[in-house]
C-alpha positions in Angstrom: -9.6 -20.6 -5.6 -8.6 -19.2 -9.0 -11.6 -20.7 -10.8 -13.9 -19.2 -8.2 -12.2 -15.8 -8.6 -12.4 -16.0 -12.4 -16.1 -16.9 -12.2 -16.8 -14.0 -9.8 -15.0 -11.6 -12.2 -17.0 -12.9 -15.2 -20.3 -12.6 -13.4 -19.4 -9.1 -12.2 -18.7 -8.1 -15.8 -22.0 -9.5 -17.0 -23.9 -7.7 -14.2 -22.1 -4.4 -14.9 -23.0 -4.5 -18.6 -26.7 -5.0 -17.8 -26.5 -2.2 -15.2 -24.7 0.0 -17.8 -27.7 0.0 -20.1 -30.0 1.2 -17.3 -27.6 3.9 -16.0 -26.8 5.2 -19.5 -30.4 6.3 -20.1 -30.4 8.3 -16.9 -27.3 10.5 -17.2 -25.4 11.5 -20.4 -24.0 15.0 -19.3 -22.1 13.8 -16.2 -18.5 14.7 -15.6 -17.9 11.2 -14.3 -17.9 8.2 -16.6 -17.3 4.5 -15.9 -15.9 2.1 -18.5 -16.1 -1.6 -18.0 -13.5 -3.2 -20.2 -12.3 -6.6 -21.2 -8.7 -7.1 -22.5 -6.5 -9.4 -24.4 -2.9 -9.3 -23.1 0.1 -10.4 -25.2 3.5 -10.7 -23.5 6.5 -9.1 -25.3 10.2 -9.3 -24.8 11.6 -11.8 -22.2 8.0 -12.1 -20.7 7.3 -14.5 -23.6 9.7 -17.0 -22.1 7.2 -17.7 -19.2 3.8 -16.4 -20.3 1.6 -17.4 -23.3 -1.1 -14.7 -23.0 -3.4 -13.0 -20.6 -7.0 -11.9 -20.1 -8.2 -9.0 -18.0 -11.3 -7.2 -16.7 -10.7 -3.5 -16.1 -13.2 -0.9 -14.8 -12.0 2.7 -15.4 -13.4 5.8 -13.7 -13.0 9.0 -15.7 -13.4 12.6 -14.5 -14.0 14.8 -17.5 -12.1 18.1 -17.0 -13.1 19.6 -20.3 -14.1 18.4 -23.8 -10.5 17.2 -24.5 -9.0 16.2 -21.2 -9.8 13.6 -18.5 -8.3 12.2 -15.4 -8.5 8.4 -15.1 -8.4 5.7 -12.4 -8.2 2.1 -13.5 -8.2 -1.1 -11.5 -9.3 -4.7 -12.3 -7.9 -8.1 -12.6 -5.2 -9.5 -15.0 -4.8 -13.3 -15.4 -1.7 -14.6 -17.3 -1.6 -18.1 -18.6 1.9 -19.3 -18.1 4.0 -21.9 -19.9 5.3 -25.1 -18.3 8.8 -24.6 -17.1 11.3 -27.5 -16.6 13.3 -27.2 -13.4 16.9 -28.3 -13.9 18.5 -27.6 -10.6 17.7 -27.5 -6.9 14.6 -28.6 -5.1 12.1 -30.0 -7.6 14.8 -30.7 -10.3 13.5 -32.9 -13.1 9.9 -31.6 -12.8 7.7 -29.0 -14.5 6.0 -26.1 -12.9 3.1 -24.1 -14.3 1.8 -21.4 -12.0 -0.6 -18.9 -13.6 0.0 -15.3 -12.6 -2.7 -13.0 -11.3 -2.3 -9.3 -10.8 -4.6 -6.6 -9.5 -3.6 -3.2 -11.1 -4.3 0.1 -9.5 -3.4 3.0 -11.9 -4.1 6.8 -12.2 -3.6 8.7 -15.4 -4.4 11.3 -18.0 -6.4 11.0 -21.2 -6.3 13.7 -24.0 -8.3 13.9 -27.2 -5.8 14.7 -30.0 -8.5 14.5 -32.7 -12.3 14.0 -32.5 -12.7 10.5 -30.9 -8.9 9.7 -31.0 -7.0 9.9 -27.7 -3.6 9.4 -26.2 -3.3 8.4 -22.5 -0.8 7.5 -19.9 -1.2 5.8 -16.6 1.1 5.0 -13.7 0.4 2.8 -10.7 1.1 -0.5 -9.0 0.3 -4.1 -9.7 -0.3 -6.4 -6.8 0.5 -10.1 -7.5 -2.2 -12.4 -6.1 -0.8 -15.4 -4.3 -1.3 -17.3 -1.1 0.0 -14.7 1.3 0.5 -12.1 -1.3 3.3 -11.5 -3.8 5.6 -8.7 -4.9 4.4 -5.3 -6.1 5.1 -4.2 -9.6 5.4 -0.6 -10.9 3.1 -0.2 -13.8 3.7 2.3 -16.6 1.1 2.4 -19.5 1.1 4.6 -22.5 -1.9 4.1 -24.9 -3.8 5.2 -27.9 -7.4 4.7 -28.6 -10.8 5.5 -30.2 -13.8 6.4 -28.2 -17.3 7.2 -29.4 -20.4 7.7 -27.3 -20.6 4.5 -25.2 -17.6 2.5 -26.7 -13.9 2.7 -26.2 -11.2 0.7 -27.9 -7.6 1.2 -26.9 -4.2 -0.3 -27.5 -1.5 0.1 -24.9 2.0 -1.1 -24.0 2.4 -1.8 -20.3 5.6 -2.2 -18.5 5.5 -4.2 -15.2 8.6 -3.4 -13.3 8.9 -5.6 -10.2 11.6 -6.3 -7.6 13.1 -9.2 -9.5 12.4 -8.5 -13.1 10.8 -6.2 -15.7 8.2 -7.4 -18.2 6.2 -6.0 -21.1 2.6 -6.5 -22.3 0.6 -5.3 -25.2 -3.0 -4.9 -24.3 -6.1 -4.5 -26.5 -9.1 -3.1 -24.4 -12.7 -3.0 -25.5 -14.9 -1.1 -23.1 -18.5 -0.1 -22.6 -18.8 3.4 -21.1 -21.6 5.3 -19.3 -22.1 8.4 -17.3 -22.6 8.3 -13.5 
C-alpha cells in the first residue's frame, strides 16, 4: 500500500512538472500561482529518537494580493523513515518495530516579500496521519524564509507537529517550480 502511494505521488509530481511548462507559457500575469515542491525533512529534538529523515511532495496555491503579499494554501504528502525501536515491555517485548510515518498536511498561511525575491512566511494547519483506519491529527505551525524568482522557489522552514500524544519538530528544505494559473 505504501509503495503504491509513493509511486502514485512520484508519478503525479512528474506529470505536474510537464504540465507546468505548458501552463507557464499561457499565463504570467495571473493572481493565482501554483508551486509544486519536493522537500527534504530533517527531524529535530526528541523526534530524532524515532525518525531518521523524511521526504515530501507539497503543492502550494498562492493568491497574490499585491506585489509583496500573498495568501497561501499548502497540502501534499510527508513520508518519514523511522528507526527500528526495541520493545522492552508488554506485548511484543523482545522484538523490534519499524513503522514509517505518513502525514497529509493541510495548511493556510501568509507570505511577505521583505526584499526583492526574499520572503518570510507563516502557515498553520493540520496534519493527518495516514494509517489503516486513520491516525491522530497534528497541529502544524510553520514559520519559513525563502528565495523566489520567476518560476523557482527555495524555502527553509521549521515545522512543529503538535499531536495528542507528543510534539515534534522538523526542518524542511523545499524546492518548487511555480507557474501562474
